[in-house]
N, CA, C and O atoms as a Tripos MOL2 file, in Angstrom:
@<TRIPOS>MOLECULE
protein
  300   299    75     0     0
PROTEIN
NO_CHARGES

@<TRIPOS>ATOM
      1 N           0.6090   -1.3800    0.1620 N.3       1 UNK1
      2 CA          0.1160   -0.1900    0.1190 C.3       1 UNK1
      3 C           0.8620    1.7310    0.0880 C.2       1 UNK1
      4 O           1.4930    2.2930    0.9830 O.2       1 UNK1
      5 N           0.5950    2.0840   -0.8040 N.am      2 UNK2
      6 CA          1.2450    3.5590   -0.8780 C.3       2 UNK2
      7 C           0.3130    4.8290    0.1130 C.2       2 UNK2
      8 O          -0.9070    4.8820    0.2740 O.2       2 UNK2
      9 N           0.8950    5.3380    0.4130 N.am      3 UNK3
     10 CA          1.0330    6.6610    1.6890 C.3       3 UNK3
     11 C          -0.7720    7.0170    0.7510 C.2       3 UNK3
     12 O          -1.9430    6.8920    1.1090 O.2       3 UNK3
     13 N          -0.1820    7.4230   -0.3620 N.am      4 UNK4
     14 CA         -1.4290    8.0390   -1.4130 C.3       4 UNK4
     15 C          -2.7520    7.0780   -1.0920 C.2       4 UNK4
     16 O          -3.7750    7.5110   -0.5620 O.2       4 UNK4
     17 N          -2.5490    5.6880   -1.5110 N.am      5 UNK5
     18 CA         -4.0370    5.2720   -1.1850 C.3       5 UNK5
     19 C          -4.4930    5.3020    0.2510 C.2       5 UNK5
     20 O          -5.6820    5.4480    0.5320 O.2       5 UNK5
     21 N          -3.3780    5.1390    1.3230 N.am      6 UNK6
     22 CA         -4.4310    5.4400    2.5320 C.3       6 UNK6
     23 C          -4.7970    7.0220    3.0260 C.2       6 UNK6
     24 O          -5.3650    7.4070    4.0480 O.2       6 UNK6
     25 N          -4.2410    7.7730    1.8850 N.am      7 UNK7
     26 CA         -4.8890    9.1170    2.2730 C.3       7 UNK7
     27 C          -6.4860    9.2460    1.5480 C.2       7 UNK7
     28 O          -7.3880    9.8700    2.1070 O.2       7 UNK7
     29 N          -6.6350    8.6420    0.3990 N.am      8 UNK8
     30 CA         -7.5370    8.5210   -0.0900 C.3       8 UNK8
     31 C          -8.5460    7.4730    0.3790 C.2       8 UNK8
     32 O          -9.7460    7.4290    0.1080 O.2       8 UNK8
     33 N          -7.8900    6.7090    1.0710 N.am      9 UNK9
     34 CA         -9.2990    5.9000    1.6400 C.3       9 UNK9
     35 C          -9.8530    6.8610    3.2270 C.2       9 UNK9
     36 O         -10.9790    7.2020    3.5910 O.2       9 UNK9
     37 N          -8.8180    7.0080    3.7080 N.am     10 UNK10
     38 CA         -9.1750    7.7170    4.9760 C.3      10 UNK10
     39 C          -9.6000    9.1710    4.5530 C.2      10 UNK10
     40 O         -10.2200    9.7430    5.4490 O.2      10 UNK10
     41 N          -9.4440    9.8120    3.5610 N.am     11 UNK11
     42 CA        -10.5670   11.1060    3.2740 C.3      11 UNK11
     43 C         -11.8710   10.7320    3.2000 C.2      11 UNK11
     44 O         -12.6840   11.5540    3.6200 O.2      11 UNK11
     45 N         -12.3370    9.5540    2.7110 N.am     12 UNK12
     46 CA        -13.3020    9.0120    2.9690 C.3      12 UNK12
     47 C         -14.4240    9.6080    4.0260 C.2      12 UNK12
     48 O         -15.4780   10.2280    3.8860 O.2      12 UNK12
     49 N         -13.6880    9.1210    5.1270 N.am     13 UNK13
     50 CA        -14.4810    9.6210    6.7530 C.3      13 UNK13
     51 C         -14.3160   10.7270    7.4700 C.2      13 UNK13
     52 O         -13.1340   10.6400    7.8040 O.2      13 UNK13
     53 N         -14.8240   11.9230    8.0200 N.am     14 UNK14
     54 CA        -15.1430   12.2640    8.9480 C.3      14 UNK14
     55 C         -13.6940   12.4280    9.8280 C.2      14 UNK14
     56 O         -13.5230   11.3440   10.3870 O.2      14 UNK14
     57 N         -12.6920   13.2670   10.1360 N.am     15 UNK15
     58 CA        -11.7070   13.4750   10.6330 C.3      15 UNK15
     59 C         -11.7980   13.3670   12.2300 C.2      15 UNK15
     60 O         -10.7260   13.4610   12.8270 O.2      15 UNK15
     61 N         -13.0490   13.1660   13.0400 N.am     16 UNK16
     62 CA        -13.7840   12.5300   14.1450 C.3      16 UNK16
     63 C         -13.7750   11.3900   14.0580 C.2      16 UNK16
     64 O         -13.4010   10.9660   15.1510 O.2      16 UNK16
     65 N         -14.0040   10.4360   13.2690 N.am     17 UNK17
     66 CA        -14.5920    8.8890   13.3320 C.3      17 UNK17
     67 C         -13.4770    8.1630   13.7850 C.2      17 UNK17
     68 O         -12.2690    8.2520   13.5610 O.2      17 UNK17
     69 N         -14.3520    7.2330   14.6530 N.am     18 UNK18
     70 CA        -13.2970    5.9920   15.2830 C.3      18 UNK18
     71 C         -12.8540    5.5640   14.6720 C.2      18 UNK18
     72 O         -13.4910    5.4650   13.6230 O.2      18 UNK18
     73 N         -11.5900    4.9850   14.6580 N.am     19 UNK19
     74 CA        -10.9050    3.9350   13.6820 C.3      19 UNK19
     75 C         -10.7100    2.7210   14.1190 C.2      19 UNK19
     76 O         -10.1080    2.7150   15.1920 O.2      19 UNK19
     77 N         -11.0780    1.3250   13.5660 N.am     20 UNK20
     78 CA        -11.2870    0.2750   13.9610 C.3      20 UNK20
     79 C          -9.7190   -0.5770   13.1530 C.2      20 UNK20
     80 O          -9.5740   -0.4680   11.9360 O.2      20 UNK20
     81 N          -8.5880   -1.4410   14.0730 N.am     21 UNK21
     82 CA         -8.0180   -2.2250   13.6350 C.3      21 UNK21
     83 C          -7.9660   -3.6530   13.8840 C.2      21 UNK21
     84 O          -7.8140   -4.2880   14.9270 O.2      21 UNK21
     85 N          -8.1960   -4.1540   12.1790 N.am     22 UNK22
     86 CA         -8.6920   -6.0120   12.4180 C.3      22 UNK22
     87 C          -6.8100   -6.1640   11.9250 C.2      22 UNK22
     88 O          -6.2580   -5.5750   10.9960 O.2      22 UNK22
     89 N          -6.0500   -7.3550   13.1280 N.am     23 UNK23
     90 CA         -4.8920   -7.8660   12.5060 C.3      23 UNK23
     91 C          -5.3040   -9.3560   12.2420 C.2      23 UNK23
     92 O          -6.2420   -9.4760   13.0310 O.2      23 UNK23
     93 N          -5.2150  -10.1430   11.8290 N.am     24 UNK24
     94 CA         -6.0370  -11.6620   10.9690 C.3      24 UNK24
     95 C          -4.6140  -11.9910   10.2300 C.2      24 UNK24
     96 O          -3.6140  -11.4760    9.7300 O.2      24 UNK24
     97 N          -5.2460  -13.2000   10.5250 N.am     25 UNK25
     98 CA         -4.1140  -14.3080    9.5730 C.3      25 UNK25
     99 C          -5.3910  -15.5400    8.9690 C.2      25 UNK25
    100 O          -5.7970  -16.6030    9.4380 O.2      25 UNK25
    101 N          -5.6440  -14.9470    8.0230 N.am     26 UNK26
    102 CA         -7.0690  -15.8440    7.4360 C.3      26 UNK26
    103 C          -6.3800  -17.4120    7.0180 C.2      26 UNK26
    104 O          -7.2360  -18.2950    6.9660 O.2      26 UNK26
    105 N          -5.1130  -17.8150    6.7490 N.am     27 UNK27
    106 CA         -4.9880  -18.8600    6.7960 C.3      27 UNK27
    107 C          -4.6490  -20.1260    7.8600 C.2      27 UNK27
    108 O          -4.8010  -21.3470    7.8120 O.2      27 UNK27
    109 N          -4.1750  -19.2900    8.7260 N.am     28 UNK28
    110 CA         -4.4140  -19.7590   10.5120 C.3      28 UNK28
    111 C          -5.7380  -19.8820   10.7620 C.2      28 UNK28
    112 O          -6.1400  -20.9740   11.1630 O.2      28 UNK28
    113 N          -6.6230  -18.8440   10.5850 N.am     29 UNK29
    114 CA         -7.6420  -18.5400   11.1580 C.3      29 UNK29
    115 C          -7.8240  -17.6180   12.3660 C.2      29 UNK29
    116 O          -8.8120  -17.4030   13.0680 O.2      29 UNK29
    117 N          -6.2710  -17.0220   12.4070 N.am     30 UNK30
    118 CA         -6.6910  -16.2710   13.8420 C.3      30 UNK30
    119 C          -7.0330  -14.5400   13.6360 C.2      30 UNK30
    120 O          -7.1490  -13.8860   12.6000 O.2      30 UNK30
    121 N          -7.1170  -14.2010   14.8230 N.am     31 UNK31
    122 CA         -7.4720  -12.4590   15.1670 C.3      31 UNK31
    123 C          -6.8160  -12.3090   16.0210 C.2      31 UNK31
    124 O          -6.9500  -13.0000   17.0310 O.2      31 UNK31
    125 N          -5.7140  -11.1900   15.9000 N.am     32 UNK32
    126 CA         -4.2820  -10.8050   16.8130 C.3      32 UNK32
    127 C          -4.9970   -9.4760   17.5620 C.2      32 UNK32
    128 O          -5.0970   -8.5860   16.7170 O.2      32 UNK32
    129 N          -5.6030   -8.9830   19.0550 N.am     33 UNK33
    130 CA         -6.3100   -8.2260   19.7110 C.3      33 UNK33
    131 C          -5.0500   -7.1100   19.5580 C.2      33 UNK33
    132 O          -3.9020   -7.3280   19.9440 O.2      33 UNK33
    133 N          -5.3660   -6.2680   19.1200 N.am     34 UNK34
    134 CA         -4.2680   -4.9250   18.8310 C.3      34 UNK34
    135 C          -4.7830   -4.6430   20.9390 C.2      34 UNK34
    136 O          -5.7840   -4.6480   21.6550 O.2      34 UNK34
    137 N          -3.0060   -4.4090   21.0590 N.am     35 UNK35
    138 CA         -3.1900   -3.5770   22.5010 C.3      35 UNK35
    139 C          -2.7790   -1.8070   22.0100 C.2      35 UNK35
    140 O          -3.3210   -0.7450   22.3150 O.2      35 UNK35
    141 N          -2.0430   -2.0040   21.4690 N.am     36 UNK36
    142 CA         -1.1870   -0.2180   21.5420 C.3      36 UNK36
    143 C          -0.7990    0.2180   20.2810 C.2      36 UNK36
    144 O          -0.0090   -0.5340   19.7100 O.2      36 UNK36
    145 N          -1.1710    1.3300   19.6240 N.am     37 UNK37
    146 CA         -0.7990    1.6900   18.4270 C.3      37 UNK37
    147 C          -0.2560    2.5570   18.3630 C.2      37 UNK37
    148 O          -0.5470    3.4480   19.1620 O.2      37 UNK37
    149 N           0.8500    2.7930   17.3700 N.am     38 UNK38
    150 CA          1.9040    4.2570   17.5640 C.3      38 UNK38
    151 C           2.5470    4.2760   16.2260 C.2      38 UNK38
    152 O           2.5740    3.4030   15.3590 O.2      38 UNK38
    153 N           3.0060    5.3450   16.2510 N.am     39 UNK39
    154 CA          3.5370    5.4350   14.9230 C.3      39 UNK39
    155 C           4.9760    5.8680   14.2480 C.2      39 UNK39
    156 O           5.0460    6.9080   14.9040 O.2      39 UNK39
    157 N           5.6090    5.8830   13.8320 N.am     40 UNK40
    158 CA          7.1380    6.1150   13.6600 C.3      40 UNK40
    159 C           7.5070    6.8160   12.8990 C.2      40 UNK40
    160 O           7.3230    6.7080   11.6860 O.2      40 UNK40
    161 N           8.3270    8.0040   13.6730 N.am     41 UNK41
    162 CA          8.8240    9.2440   12.2510 C.3      41 UNK41
    163 C          10.4840    9.4470   12.7970 C.2      41 UNK41
    164 O          11.0110   10.2330   13.5850 O.2      41 UNK41
    165 N          10.9340    8.4540   12.0500 N.am     42 UNK42
    166 CA         12.4730    8.8300   12.0670 C.3      42 UNK42
    167 C          12.8390    9.3380   10.6640 C.2      42 UNK42
    168 O          12.2640    9.0200    9.6220 O.2      42 UNK42
    169 N          14.2110   10.4390   10.8330 N.am     43 UNK43
    170 CA         14.7400   10.8480    9.3340 C.3      43 UNK43
    171 C          15.4450    9.3290    8.3880 C.2      43 UNK43
    172 O          15.6030    9.1530    7.1800 O.2      43 UNK43
    173 N          15.7100    8.5210    9.4780 N.am     44 UNK44
    174 CA         16.5530    6.7760    8.6710 C.3      44 UNK44
    175 C          15.2880    6.1500    8.3300 C.2      44 UNK44
    176 O          15.2630    5.2940    7.4460 O.2      44 UNK44
    177 N          14.4710    6.4190    8.8090 N.am     45 UNK45
    178 CA         13.5360    5.6800    8.1020 C.3      45 UNK45
    179 C          12.9720    5.5980    7.0080 C.2      45 UNK45
    180 O          12.9590    4.6050    6.2800 O.2      45 UNK45
    181 N          12.3680    6.8340    6.7730 N.am     46 UNK46
    182 CA         12.3220    7.3270    5.2380 C.3      46 UNK46
    183 C          11.0450    7.2130    4.6780 C.2      46 UNK46
    184 O          10.8560    7.3260    3.4660 O.2      46 UNK46
    185 N           9.7520    6.8960    5.8670 N.am     47 UNK47
    186 CA          8.5610    6.3540    5.1050 C.3      47 UNK47
    187 C           7.3630    6.3490    6.0120 C.2      47 UNK47
    188 O           7.7740    6.8280    7.0700 O.2      47 UNK47
    189 N           6.5670    6.1630    6.0890 N.am     48 UNK48
    190 CA          5.2510    6.1230    7.3840 C.3      48 UNK48
    191 C           5.6570    4.5720    8.0150 C.2      48 UNK48
    192 O           6.1120    3.6380    7.3550 O.2      48 UNK48
    193 N           5.4250    4.5760    9.1570 N.am     49 UNK49
    194 CA          5.4920    3.5720    9.9400 C.3      49 UNK49
    195 C           4.2310    3.2990   10.8940 C.2      49 UNK49
    196 O           3.7990    4.2640   11.5230 O.2      49 UNK49
    197 N           3.6550    2.1350   11.0350 N.am     50 UNK50
    198 CA          2.5540    1.9710   12.0200 C.3      50 UNK50
    199 C           2.5040    0.5520   12.8950 C.2      50 UNK50
    200 O           2.1340   -0.5640   12.5310 O.2      50 UNK50
    201 N           2.8980    0.9060   13.8970 N.am     51 UNK51
    202 CA          3.0900   -0.3410   14.7840 C.3      51 UNK51
    203 C           1.9840   -0.5580   15.4370 C.2      51 UNK51
    204 O           1.1420    0.3060   15.6830 O.2      51 UNK51
    205 N           1.9070   -2.1910   15.8760 N.am     52 UNK52
    206 CA          0.4940   -2.2770   16.0300 C.3      52 UNK52
    207 C           1.4600   -3.4480   17.2250 C.2      52 UNK52
    208 O           2.0750   -4.4020   16.7480 O.2      52 UNK52
    209 N           1.4540   -3.1520   18.9210 N.am     53 UNK53
    210 CA          1.8180   -4.2390   19.3800 C.3      53 UNK53
    211 C           0.2210   -5.1340   19.8790 C.2      53 UNK53
    212 O          -0.9560   -4.8700   20.1260 O.2      53 UNK53
    213 N           0.9430   -6.0440   19.8270 N.am     54 UNK54
    214 CA         -0.3090   -7.8060   20.2860 C.3      54 UNK54
    215 C          -0.7010   -7.9570   21.5200 C.2      54 UNK54
    216 O           0.0080   -8.3380   22.4510 O.2      54 UNK54
    217 N          -1.7730   -7.6800   21.5600 N.am     55 UNK55
    218 CA         -2.5810   -8.1860   23.0060 C.3      55 UNK55
    219 C          -2.4460   -9.9100   23.1730 C.2      55 UNK55
    220 O          -2.1530  -10.3530   24.2840 O.2      55 UNK55
    221 N          -2.6010  -10.5560   22.3800 N.am     56 UNK56
    222 CA         -3.3350  -11.8710   22.6190 C.3      56 UNK56
    223 C          -3.7740  -12.2220   21.1310 C.2      56 UNK56
    224 O          -3.8570  -11.2900   20.3300 O.2      56 UNK56
    225 N          -4.0960  -13.6820   20.6680 N.am     57 UNK57
    226 CA         -4.4750  -14.1450   19.8280 C.3      57 UNK57
    227 C          -5.7490  -14.6880   20.0500 C.2      57 UNK57
    228 O          -6.1480  -14.7220   21.2140 O.2      57 UNK57
    229 N          -6.7270  -15.2790   18.8110 N.am     58 UNK58
    230 CA         -7.7700  -16.0610   19.2780 C.3      58 UNK58
    231 C          -8.4180  -16.1030   18.1510 C.2      58 UNK58
    232 O          -8.5520  -15.2630   17.2600 O.2      58 UNK58
    233 N          -8.9920  -17.6710   18.3390 N.am     59 UNK59
    234 CA         -9.2930  -18.1770   16.7210 C.3      59 UNK59
    235 C         -10.0150  -17.4000   16.2610 C.2      59 UNK59
    236 O         -10.1670  -16.4200   16.9910 O.2      59 UNK59
    237 N         -10.8740  -17.3640   14.8120 N.am     60 UNK60
    238 CA        -12.0850  -16.5040   13.9520 C.3      60 UNK60
    239 C         -13.2010  -17.4380   14.7680 C.2      60 UNK60
    240 O         -13.2320  -18.6230   15.1000 O.2      60 UNK60
    241 N         -13.9760  -16.4560   14.9000 N.am     61 UNK61
    242 CA        -15.0330  -17.0620   14.9250 C.3      61 UNK61
    243 C         -15.8250  -17.4610   13.8510 C.2      61 UNK61
    244 O         -15.2680  -17.0140   12.8480 O.2      61 UNK61
    245 N         -17.4140  -18.4170   13.3510 N.am     62 UNK62
    246 CA        -17.8320  -18.5530   12.6550 C.3      62 UNK62
    247 C         -17.7220  -17.8590   11.2570 C.2      62 UNK62
    248 O         -17.2410  -18.3970   10.2590 O.2      62 UNK62
    249 N         -18.2530  -16.5470   11.3210 N.am     63 UNK63
    250 CA        -18.6320  -15.5860   10.4860 C.3      63 UNK63
    251 C         -17.0260  -15.1070    9.8070 C.2      63 UNK63
    252 O         -16.6170  -14.9900    8.6520 O.2      63 UNK63
    253 N         -16.4070  -14.9130   11.1390 N.am     64 UNK64
    254 CA        -15.0380  -14.5250   10.1370 C.3      64 UNK64
    255 C         -14.3550  -15.9700    9.1900 C.2      64 UNK64
    256 O         -13.7170  -15.8210    8.1480 O.2      64 UNK64
    257 N         -14.6360  -17.2200    9.7700 N.am     65 UNK65
    258 CA        -13.8740  -18.2700    9.1680 C.3      65 UNK65
    259 C         -14.6910  -17.9860    7.4120 C.2      65 UNK65
    260 O         -14.1570  -17.6790    6.3460 O.2      65 UNK65
    261 N         -16.1040  -18.2450    7.7450 N.am     66 UNK66
    262 CA        -16.8480  -17.9850    6.2150 C.3      66 UNK66
    263 C         -16.5130  -16.6180    5.6880 C.2      66 UNK66
    264 O         -16.5220  -16.6020    4.4570 O.2      66 UNK66
    265 N         -16.2300  -15.5070    6.2290 N.am     67 UNK67
    266 CA        -15.4930  -14.4040    5.3130 C.3      67 UNK67
    267 C         -14.4730  -14.9140    5.1100 C.2      67 UNK67
    268 O         -14.5460  -14.8050    3.8860 O.2      67 UNK67
    269 N         -13.3990  -15.4740    5.2880 N.am     68 UNK68
    270 CA        -12.0060  -16.0300    5.1010 C.3      68 UNK68
    271 C         -12.1060  -16.8170    4.3380 C.2      68 UNK68
    272 O         -11.1140  -16.8510    3.6110 O.2      68 UNK68
    273 N         -13.1680  -17.8410    3.9940 N.am     69 UNK69
    274 CA        -12.8730  -18.8330    2.9100 C.3      69 UNK69
    275 C         -13.8150  -18.3620    1.5830 C.2      69 UNK69
    276 O         -13.8500  -19.0220    0.5450 O.2      69 UNK69
    277 N         -14.3290  -17.5090    1.7270 N.am     70 UNK70
    278 CA        -14.8790  -16.7440    1.3520 C.3      70 UNK70
    279 C         -14.2060  -15.9990   -0.3980 C.2      70 UNK70
    280 O         -14.4430  -16.0810   -1.6030 O.2      70 UNK70
    281 N         -13.2440  -15.2800    0.5930 N.am     71 UNK71
    282 CA        -12.0910  -14.6560    0.1330 C.3      71 UNK71
    283 C         -10.8050  -15.4750   -0.5630 C.2      71 UNK71
    284 O         -10.0350  -14.9870   -1.3900 O.2      71 UNK71
    285 N         -10.7590  -16.7800   -0.0530 N.am     72 UNK72
    286 CA         -9.7730  -17.8300   -0.5780 C.3      72 UNK72
    287 C         -10.7060  -18.4320   -2.1530 C.2      72 UNK72
    288 O         -10.1200  -19.0070   -3.0700 O.2      72 UNK72
    289 N         -11.7180  -18.2310   -2.1530 N.am     73 UNK73
    290 CA        -12.3070  -19.0560   -3.4460 C.3      73 UNK73
    291 C         -12.1460  -17.4810   -4.5800 C.2      73 UNK73
    292 O         -11.9690  -17.6430   -5.7870 O.2      73 UNK73
    293 N         -12.2230  -16.3070   -4.0790 N.am     74 UNK74
    294 CA        -12.2400  -15.1640   -5.0300 C.3      74 UNK74
    295 C         -10.5950  -15.3790   -5.7400 C.2      74 UNK74
    296 O         -10.1240  -14.9640   -6.7990 O.2      74 UNK74
    297 N          -9.9770  -16.2520   -4.5860 N.am     75 UNK75
    298 CA         -8.1180  -15.9050   -5.5850 C.3      75 UNK75
    299 C          -8.1900  -16.1210   -6.6770 C.2      75 UNK75
    300 O          -7.2060  -15.9730   -7.4020 O.2      75 UNK75
@<TRIPOS>BOND
     1     1     2 1
     2     2     3 1
     3     3     4 2
     4     3     5 am
     5     5     6 1
     6     6     7 1
     7     7     8 2
     8     7     9 am
     9     9    10 1
    10    10    11 1
    11    11    12 2
    12    11    13 am
    13    13    14 1
    14    14    15 1
    15    15    16 2
    16    15    17 am
    17    17    18 1
    18    18    19 1
    19    19    20 2
    20    19    21 am
    21    21    22 1
    22    22    23 1
    23    23    24 2
    24    23    25 am
    25    25    26 1
    26    26    27 1
    27    27    28 2
    28    27    29 am
    29    29    30 1
    30    30    31 1
    31    31    32 2
    32    31    33 am
    33    33    34 1
    34    34    35 1
    35    35    36 2
    36    35    37 am
    37    37    38 1
    38    38    39 1
    39    39    40 2
    40    39    41 am
    41    41    42 1
    42    42    43 1
    43    43    44 2
    44    43    45 am
    45    45    46 1
    46    46    47 1
    47    47    48 2
    48    47    49 am
    49    49    50 1
    50    50    51 1
    51    51    52 2
    52    51    53 am
    53    53    54 1
    54    54    55 1
    55    55    56 2
    56    55    57 am
    57    57    58 1
    58    58    59 1
    59    59    60 2
    60    59    61 am
    61    61    62 1
    62    62    63 1
    63    63    64 2
    64    63    65 am
    65    65    66 1
    66    66    67 1
    67    67    68 2
    68    67    69 am
    69    69    70 1
    70    70    71 1
    71    71    72 2
    72    71    73 am
    73    73    74 1
    74    74    75 1
    75    75    76 2
    76    75    77 am
    77    77    78 1
    78    78    79 1
    79    79    80 2
    80    79    81 am
    81    81    82 1
    82    82    83 1
    83    83    84 2
    84    83    85 am
    85    85    86 1
    86    86    87 1
    87    87    88 2
    88    87    89 am
    89    89    90 1
    90    90    91 1
    91    91    92 2
    92    91    93 am
    93    93    94 1
    94    94    95 1
    95    95    96 2
    96    95    97 am
    97    97    98 1
    98    98    99 1
    99    99   100 2
   100    99   101 am
   101   101   102 1
   102   102   103 1
   103   103   104 2
   104   103   105 am
   105   105   106 1
   106   106   107 1
   107   107   108 2
   108   107   109 am
   109   109   110 1
   110   110   111 1
   111   111   112 2
   112   111   113 am
   113   113   114 1
   114   114   115 1
   115   115   116 2
   116   115   117 am
   117   117   118 1
   118   118   119 1
   119   119   120 2
   120   119   121 am
   121   121   122 1
   122   122   123 1
   123   123   124 2
   124   123   125 am
   125   125   126 1
   126   126   127 1
   127   127   128 2
   128   127   129 am
   129   129   130 1
   130   130   131 1
   131   131   132 2
   132   131   133 am
   133   133   134 1
   134   134   135 1
   135   135   136 2
   136   135   137 am
   137   137   138 1
   138   138   139 1
   139   139   140 2
   140   139   141 am
   141   141   142 1
   142   142   143 1
   143   143   144 2
   144   143   145 am
   145   145   146 1
   146   146   147 1
   147   147   148 2
   148   147   149 am
   149   149   150 1
   150   150   151 1
   151   151   152 2
   152   151   153 am
   153   153   154 1
   154   154   155 1
   155   155   156 2
   156   155   157 am
   157   157   158 1
   158   158   159 1
   159   159   160 2
   160   159   161 am
   161   161   162 1
   162   162   163 1
   163   163   164 2
   164   163   165 am
   165   165   166 1
   166   166   167 1
   167   167   168 2
   168   167   169 am
   169   169   170 1
   170   170   171 1
   171   171   172 2
   172   171   173 am
   173   173   174 1
   174   174   175 1
   175   175   176 2
   176   175   177 am
   177   177   178 1
   178   178   179 1
   179   179   180 2
   180   179   181 am
   181   181   182 1
   182   182   183 1
   183   183   184 2
   184   183   185 am
   185   185   186 1
   186   186   187 1
   187   187   188 2
   188   187   189 am
   189   189   190 1
   190   190   191 1
   191   191   192 2
   192   191   193 am
   193   193   194 1
   194   194   195 1
   195   195   196 2
   196   195   197 am
   197   197   198 1
   198   198   199 1
   199   199   200 2
   200   199   201 am
   201   201   202 1
   202   202   203 1
   203   203   204 2
   204   203   205 am
   205   205   206 1
   206   206   207 1
   207   207   208 2
   208   207   209 am
   209   209   210 1
   210   210   211 1
   211   211   212 2
   212   211   213 am
   213   213   214 1
   214   214   215 1
   215   215   216 2
   216   215   217 am
   217   217   218 1
   218   218   219 1
   219   219   220 2
   220   219   221 am
   221   221   222 1
   222   222   223 1
   223   223   224 2
   224   223   225 am
   225   225   226 1
   226   226   227 1
   227   227   228 2
   228   227   229 am
   229   229   230 1
   230   230   231 1
   231   231   232 2
   232   231   233 am
   233   233   234 1
   234   234   235 1
   235   235   236 2
   236   235   237 am
   237   237   238 1
   238   238   239 1
   239   239   240 2
   240   239   241 am
   241   241   242 1
   242   242   243 1
   243   243   244 2
   244   243   245 am
   245   245   246 1
   246   246   247 1
   247   247   248 2
   248   247   249 am
   249   249   250 1
   250   250   251 1
   251   251   252 2
   252   251   253 am
   253   253   254 1
   254   254   255 1
   255   255   256 2
   256   255   257 am
   257   257   258 1
   258   258   259 1
   259   259   260 2
   260   259   261 am
   261   261   262 1
   262   262   263 1
   263   263   264 2
   264   263   265 am
   265   265   266 1
   266   266   267 1
   267   267   268 2
   268   267   269 am
   269   269   270 1
   270   270   271 1
   271   271   272 2
   272   271   273 am
   273   273   274 1
   274   274   275 1
   275   275   276 2
   276   275   277 am
   277   277   278 1
   278   278   279 1
   279   279   280 2
   280   279   281 am
   281   281   282 1
   282   282   283 1
   283   283   284 2
   284   283   285 am
   285   285   286 1
   286   286   287 1
   287   287   288 2
   288   287   289 am
   289   289   290 1
   290   290   291 1
   291   291   292 2
   292   291   293 am
   293   293   294 1
   294   294   295 1
   295   295   296 2
   296   295   297 am
   297   297   298 1
   298   298   299 1
   299   299   300 2
@<TRIPOS>SUBSTRUCTURE
     1 UNK1         2 RESIDUE 1 A UNK
     2 UNK2         6 RESIDUE 1 A UNK
     3 UNK3        10 RESIDUE 1 A UNK
     4 UNK4        14 RESIDUE 1 A UNK
     5 UNK5        18 RESIDUE 1 A UNK
     6 UNK6        22 RESIDUE 1 A UNK
     7 UNK7        26 RESIDUE 1 A UNK
     8 UNK8        30 RESIDUE 1 A UNK
     9 UNK9        34 RESIDUE 1 A UNK
    10 UNK10       38 RESIDUE 1 A UNK
    11 UNK11       42 RESIDUE 1 A UNK
    12 UNK12       46 RESIDUE 1 A UNK
    13 UNK13       50 RESIDUE 1 A UNK
    14 UNK14       54 RESIDUE 1 A UNK
    15 UNK15       58 RESIDUE 1 A UNK
    16 UNK16       62 RESIDUE 1 A UNK
    17 UNK17       66 RESIDUE 1 A UNK
    18 UNK18       70 RESIDUE 1 A UNK
    19 UNK19       74 RESIDUE 1 A UNK
    20 UNK20       78 RESIDUE 1 A UNK
    21 UNK21       82 RESIDUE 1 A UNK
    22 UNK22       86 RESIDUE 1 A UNK
    23 UNK23       90 RESIDUE 1 A UNK
    24 UNK24       94 RESIDUE 1 A UNK
    25 UNK25       98 RESIDUE 1 A UNK
    26 UNK26      102 RESIDUE 1 A UNK
    27 UNK27      106 RESIDUE 1 A UNK
    28 UNK28      110 RESIDUE 1 A UNK
    29 UNK29      114 RESIDUE 1 A UNK
    30 UNK30      118 RESIDUE 1 A UNK
    31 UNK31      122 RESIDUE 1 A UNK
    32 UNK32      126 RESIDUE 1 A UNK
    33 UNK33      130 RESIDUE 1 A UNK
    34 UNK34      134 RESIDUE 1 A UNK
    35 UNK35      138 RESIDUE 1 A UNK
    36 UNK36      142 RESIDUE 1 A UNK
    37 UNK37      146 RESIDUE 1 A UNK
    38 UNK38      150 RESIDUE 1 A UNK
    39 UNK39      154 RESIDUE 1 A UNK
    40 UNK40      158 RESIDUE 1 A UNK
    41 UNK41      162 RESIDUE 1 A UNK
    42 UNK42      166 RESIDUE 1 A UNK
    43 UNK43      170 RESIDUE 1 A UNK
    44 UNK44      174 RESIDUE 1 A UNK
    45 UNK45      178 RESIDUE 1 A UNK
    46 UNK46      182 RESIDUE 1 A UNK
    47 UNK47      186 RESIDUE 1 A UNK
    48 UNK48      190 RESIDUE 1 A UNK
    49 UNK49      194 RESIDUE 1 A UNK
    50 UNK50      198 RESIDUE 1 A UNK
    51 UNK51      202 RESIDUE 1 A UNK
    52 UNK52      206 RESIDUE 1 A UNK
    53 UNK53      210 RESIDUE 1 A UNK
    54 UNK54      214 RESIDUE 1 A UNK
    55 UNK55      218 RESIDUE 1 A UNK
    56 UNK56      222 RESIDUE 1 A UNK
    57 UNK57      226 RESIDUE 1 A UNK
    58 UNK58      230 RESIDUE 1 A UNK
    59 UNK59      234 RESIDUE 1 A UNK
    60 UNK60      238 RESIDUE 1 A UNK
    61 UNK61      242 RESIDUE 1 A UNK
    62 UNK62      246 RESIDUE 1 A UNK
    63 UNK63      250 RESIDUE 1 A UNK
    64 UNK64      254 RESIDUE 1 A UNK
    65 UNK65      258 RESIDUE 1 A UNK
    66 UNK66      262 RESIDUE 1 A UNK
    67 UNK67      266 RESIDUE 1 A UNK
    68 UNK68      270 RESIDUE 1 A UNK
    69 UNK69      274 RESIDUE 1 A UNK
    70 UNK70      278 RESIDUE 1 A UNK
    71 UNK71      282 RESIDUE 1 A UNK
    72 UNK72      286 RESIDUE 1 A UNK
    73 UNK73      290 RESIDUE 1 A UNK
    74 UNK74      294 RESIDUE 1 A UNK
    75 UNK75      298 RESIDUE 1 A UNK
């Protein structure tokens, strides 16, 4: 993903809209619960970096598994 794509996507929402983060491994049917999100800005990196600290993992529920399976069929 490029910075431009993220900006275009975020521009579709109000500035004060809450944001959700879903971290998943569809092939393993796992979802990871974010604990903390932060950004890194460093002159040595030279690109935007979003870091997400994971609190725990859980198995996908039935609805999430079905969505993952449907997505795999579309590939």
